[in-house]
C-alpha positions in Angstrom: 5.4 -43.3 13.4 8.2 -42.2 11.1 7.8 -41.7 7.4 9.9 -39.8 4.9 9.1 -37.1 2.4 10.5 -39.5 -0.3 7.8 -42.0 0.7 5.1 -39.4 0.5 6.3 -38.2 -3.0 6.3 -41.8 -4.2 2.8 -42.4 -2.8 1.4 -39.4 -4.5 3.0 -40.3 -7.8 1.7 -43.9 -7.7 -1.8 -42.6 -6.6 -2.0 -40.2 -9.5 -0.5 -42.4 -12.1 -2.2 -45.7 -11.0 1.0 -47.5 -12.0 4.3 -48.2 -10.4 6.1 -48.1 -13.8 4.6 -44.7 -14.8 5.3 -43.3 -11.3 8.8 -44.5 -11.4 9.4 -42.8 -14.7 7.9 -39.6 -13.4 10.2 -39.8 -10.4 13.2 -40.9 -12.4 13.4 -44.1 -10.3 13.5 -47.8 -11.0 10.1 -49.5 -10.8 11.3 -52.0 -8.2 12.6 -49.1 -6.0 9.3 -47.3 -6.2 7.3 -50.4 -5.3 9.6 -51.1 -2.3 9.1 -47.5 -1.1 5.3 -48.0 -1.1 5.6 -51.3 0.6 7.8 -49.8 3.4 5.3 -46.9 3.8 2.4 -49.5 4.1 4.4 -51.3 6.8 5.1 -48.0 8.6 1.4 -47.0 8.5 0.1 -50.5 9.1 -2.4 -50.1 6.3 -2.7 -51.2 2.7 -2.5 -48.3 0.3 -2.5 -49.9 -3.1 -4.2 -53.0 -4.5 -1.9 -54.6 -7.2 -3.9 -55.5 -10.3 -1.5 -56.7 -13.0 0.4 -53.7 -14.5 -1.8 -51.2 -12.6 -2.8 -50.4 -9.1 -5.9 -49.2 -7.4 -5.8 -47.0 -4.3 -7.6 -48.3 -1.3 -10.1 -46.3 0.8 -7.3 -45.5 3.2 -5.2 -44.2 0.3 -8.0 -41.9 -0.8 -8.2 -40.5 2.7 -4.4 -39.9 3.0 -3.7 -38.6 -0.5 -4.8 -35.0 0.1 -2.8 -34.8 3.3 0.3 -36.2 1.6 -0.1 -33.8 -1.3 -0.4 -30.9 1.2 2.7 -31.9 3.1 4.7 -32.1 -0.2 3.5 -28.6 -1.2 4.4 -27.2 2.2 7.9 -28.7 1.9 8.4 -27.0 -1.4 7.4 -23.6 0.2 9.9 -24.4 3.0 12.7 -25.0 0.5 11.9 -21.8 -1.3 11.9 -19.8 1.9 15.2 -21.4 3.0 16.7 -20.5 -0.4 15.5 -16.9 0.0 16.9 -16.6 3.5 20.2 -18.1 2.4 21.0 -14.9 0.4 21.6 -13.0 3.6 21.3 -9.3 2.8 18.6 -9.9 0.1 15.6 -10.2 2.4 14.6 -7.1 0.5 15.4 -5.7 -3.0 14.5 -2.5 -4.8 13.3 -2.6 -8.4 13.4 0.5 -10.5 11.3 1.0 -13.6 10.3 3.6 -16.2 6.8 4.9 -16.2 6.6 3.6 -19.7 6.6 0.0 -18.4 3.1 -1.7 -18.5 1.9 -2.4 -15.0 0.8 -5.9 -16.0 4.4 -6.8 -16.5 5.4 -5.6 -13.0 2.5 -7.5 -11.5 3.6 -10.8 -13.1 7.2 -10.1 -12.0 6.1 -9.6 -8.4 4.0 -12.8 -8.6 6.9 -14.8 -9.8 9.2 -13.4 -7.1 6.6 -14.2 -4.5 6.5 -17.8 -5.8 10.3 -18.2 -5.9 11.3 -16.1 -2.9 8.3 -16.0 -0.5 10.0 -14.1 2.3 11.7 -11.5 0.2 10.3 -7.9 0.1 10.3 -6.0 -3.2 10.1 -2.2 -3.4 9.0 -0.9 -6.8 10.2 2.6 -7.5 9.7 4.8 -10.6 13.1 5.9 -11.9 14.3 7.5 -15.2 17.2 5.9 -17.1 19.9 8.2 -15.6 18.6 7.6 -12.0 18.5 3.8 -12.6 22.1 3.7 -13.9 23.4 5.9 -11.0 21.5 4.0 -8.3 22.4 0.6 -9.5 26.0 1.5 -9.5 25.6 2.9 -5.9 23.8 -0.3 -4.8 20.5 1.3 -3.7 18.7 -0.3 -6.7 19.2 -4.0 -7.3 17.2 -4.4 -10.6 15.8 -2.0 -13.1 14.0 -2.0 -16.5 15.3 0.7 -18.7 14.6 2.1 -22.2 17.8 1.4 -24.2 16.9 3.2 -27.4 20.0 5.3 -27.1 22.0 2.3 -26.1 25.7 2.2 -25.2 28.0 -0.5 -23.9 27.4 -1.3 -20.3 30.5 -2.9 -18.9 30.0 -2.0 -15.2 26.6 -3.8 -14.9 24.7 -6.8 -16.2 22.3 -5.9 -19.0 19.8 -8.3 -20.7 17.6 -7.2 -23.6 14.0 -8.3 -22.7 12.2 -7.0 -25.8 10.4 -4.1 -27.3 7.3 -2.2 -26.1 5.1 -0.9 -28.9 3.3 2.4 -28.4 0.1 3.3 -30.3 -2.0 6.5 -30.5 -5.0 6.2 -28.1 -8.1 8.4 -28.0 -11.4 8.5 -26.3 -13.6 5.6 -27.3 -16.3 6.7 -29.8 -15.1 10.3 -29.4 -14.5 12.9 -32.2 -11.0 11.6 -33.0 -12.2 8.0 -32.9 -14.5 8.7 -35.8 -11.8 10.3 -38.1 -11.0 8.3 -41.2 -7.5 6.7 -41.3 -6.6 9.0 -44.2 -7.3 12.1 -42.1 -6.1 10.8 -38.7 -2.6 12.1 -38.8 -3.7 15.6 -39.8 -6.3 15.6 -36.9 -3.7 14.4 -34.4 -1.4 17.3 -35.3 -4.2 19.7 -34.5 -5.4 18.1 -31.3 -4.0 18.3 -27.7 -1.4 15.6 -27.2 -0.5 14.3 -23.7 3.1 13.2 -23.6 4.5 10.8 -20.9 7.3 12.6 -19.1 9.6 9.6 -19.4 9.8 10.4 -23.2 11.3 13.8 -22.4 13.6 12.5 -19.6 15.1 10.0 -22.0 15.5 12.4 -24.9 12.7 10.8 -27.0 10.4 13.8 -27.2 11.3 14.6 -30.8 10.2 11.1 -31.8 6.8 11.2 -30.2 5.5 14.8 -30.3 3.3 15.4 -33.3 1.1 18.2 -32.1 2.1 21.8 -31.3 -0.4 21.6 -28.4 1.3 19.1 -26.1 1.5 18.7 -22.3 3.6 16.4 -20.2 2.2 14.0 -17.7 4.1 11.8 -15.3 1.9 8.7 -15.1 0.1 6.5 -17.6 -2.9 6.2 -15.3 -3.4 10.0 -15.3 -3.1 10.1 -19.1 -5.8 7.4 -19.3 -8.1 9.6 -17.2 -7.3 12.7 -19.3 -8.1 11.0 -22.5 -11.7 10.4 -21.3 -12.2 14.0 -22.3 -12.7 14.5 -26.0 -10.3 15.8 -28.7 -7.0 14.8 -27.2 -4.7 11.8 -27.6 -1.5 10.1 -26.4 1.1 7.5 -27.3 0.4 4.6 -24.9 1.7 1.0 -24.7 -0.2 -1.3 -27.1 -0.6 -3.8 -24.3 -3.3 -1.5 -22.8 -5.6 -3.1 -25.3 -5.8 -6.1 -22.9 -6.9 -3.9 -20.0 -10.7 -4.0 -19.7 -10.6 -0.6 -17.9 -8.6 1.0 -20.7 -10.7 -0.5 -23.5 -13.9 0.6 -21.8 -12.9 4.2 -22.2 -10.2 4.3 -24.9 -9.4 2.9 -28.3 -6.4 2.8 -30.6 -6.5 5.1 -33.6 -6.1 3.8 -37.1 -3.7 5.8 -39.2 -3.1 5.2 -42.9 0.5 6.5 -42.5 1.2 4.2 -39.5 1.8 0.6 -40.5 3.0 -0.2 -36.9 3.4 1.6 -33.7 6.6 3.2 -32.2 8.8 0.5 -30.8 11.4 1.0 -28.0 13.8 -1.6 -26.7 14.0 -2.3 -23.0 16.6 -4.1 -20.9 16.9 -5.6 -17.5 19.8 -4.0 -15.6 21.5 -5.3 -12.4 24.9 -5.3 -10.8 27.3 -8.1 -11.6 26.6 -10.2 -8.4 26.3 -13.9 -8.0 23.6 -13.7 -5.2 21.4 -11.8 -7.6 21.5 -14.4 -10.4 18.6 -16.6 -9.1 16.5 -13.5 -8.7 17.3 -12.4 -12.2 16.4 -15.8 -13.6 13.0 -15.5 -11.8 12.4 -12.0 -13.3 13.3 -13.2 -16.8 10.9 -16.1 -16.4 8.1 -13.6 -15.6 9.0 -11.4 -18.6 8.8 -14.5 -20.9 5.4 -15.4 -19.4 4.1 -11.9 -20.0 5.5 -11.8 -23.6 3.9 -15.1 -24.4 0.6 -14.1 -22.9 0.4 -10.9 -24.9 1.6 -12.6 -28.1 -1.2 -15.2 -27.7 -3.7 -12.5 -27.0 -2.9 -10.7 -30.3 -3.5 -14.0 -32.2 -7.1 -14.1 -31.2 
C-alpha cells in the first residue's frame, strides 16, 4: 500500500477544515486538486474518508481513526526535515555560545529551546565570557555566537553584530527587609550607606563607575549567588529587571523604589558571530528566540 506525504497533508487539512475549499486555501492548492488527492488516497486505502455534503464534508469513522496517525506521521516528517537540515551543515553538529553573566537566564533558556526545535541534533555549549574574551574567541573560531554588552560600542567590521535590545537593571533588596521599608525619598541615601554587591561583569567591562553607589561594595561573579546574598538584610545590588518575573527571586527579593530614579540603568546588548553563511540559519533561530523573550517580558509588564 503506497500513499504519499502530500496525500496525508491534504487529508489532515480537509479533516480539520471540514471543507475542500478551505483546505485548498490553507495548502495553497486548487480545490479540484485537493479533492482529487483525497479521492486517490481513498482508492489507495480502499476506504471512504469523507462524506461530501454540499460545500462541506464530514469525516467517516475510518477517517476519525486514521487522523491521529496521519497527523503524527506529518509531525515526524517535519522533525526529519529539521534533523537533515541540521546535519547538512557539516561541522556544526555542535556550537559554542558565549554570554555575559549579566544576561538573564530566561533568555538563554528560550534560545536553547528554539535551537532544539530548529536543529534537533545540534549540541550547544553555553559558556560565560566577558566582552574581551568573546571578541577574541569569536575571531579565533572557538566561539560561534555571543551576546555582549556594547555600551562602549565600536565599529565591528570583522564580525557580524546585531543589536538585540537593552537590559534594564534595578536595585534589588531583601523582601520586607530594612531597606525595603525605606521611603523613596530616603532610599538613595540608605543605599549609599549599605553593602552593595556588584556583578563582576560590570568591572570587567569598565562599567563599575556607573553602577557603584556605596563605599562598601563587593564583587560577585554570578547573579544566582547575589540573589542568595541579598536574602541577608541591609545589602543590595543592581540586577536585571526581568528577575521580577522569577517566582524564586520575587519570593525573597523586591525592587526598591527611589525618588531620584525614574527608570533603571539600561545597557545595550548585541549578538555577535563570524561572517559565515552556514551560521545564518542558526542566527535567525537565535533572533527569533530573542524576539519571543522580549515580547513575553513586554506583555508581562503590561499586566
